[in-house]
N, C-alpha and C positions, 0 to 999 in steps of 0.2 A: 570870496570865503564859502560859498553853497559845494564847490569841487572838493575843496582842502575837508569840507567837514561830513566827507563820506567814509562810509564804516570800512575799514581794513579790511573786509571777506568781502566788499564788492574790487571785484577783477577787470573791469570793463566798466566803461560809463558813458552813455550818451545825453547831449546837452542839447537841446530843444529849445529855442528861444526866438528874439527878435533882435533888429537891428537899434540902436549902436551898440548893444552890447556882447552880440555875439563876436561882432568884432573887437571889441577892445579887451574879451575874453584870450580871444586869438593872439591880439599884440599884446599884452601881459605873459602871458605862456609862452611866445615864439618871438620876442623881441627883433633879433635878426629876421625875421618873414617879412617883407615888404607889403604888407596887405592893406592897401588903401582903404577899401570896404569889402566887407564880405557879401557877394552878390547875393538875390534873395534863393533860397535852397542850394547855397553853396555849402561844402563840405570841407572842412579842415579835420584832419587825422592827425593825432599825436602820440607819440608814444615816451613812454616817461620811465625811467629805470627805479624810482620811488618803490618801498615796500609798503607805504602809508600813504594815503591822500594827504595829510596833513604837512607833511615835506615838500608838495610839489611844488613849490614856488623854491625850493633852494635844491631840486637836484637835473641832472641832465634831462634836458626835453628836446626829443626830435619830428621835425615834421615827416609824416610816413606818405599823407594825401592829399591832395587838394585840388578840386573841381566844382565846376556849376555850370547849370543847363545851357549856359548860352555860349561856352566854351569853344571858339572857333576849331581848336584841335583835338588831338585825342588828349587823354588826362595824363598829370604829369606824371611821370614813373620815378619812385625813389629807390637806392642802395640800399 
């Protein structure tokens, strides 16, 4: 609801918070992303094709980047 309520003039949005809320948000926006629990200081970057934040649930969403401090390898790259 908070993301969808942003002004349309906002081009990019950084959401900072705590679990379980951030894990729930990532799961809601990326249902095919198998995220069990967003680790502390984890980062999920999502690209949307919507022109209005209020359309965020009904538009194409794509994972751009996911990483976290304890990741044993390099950050996953996406196309």
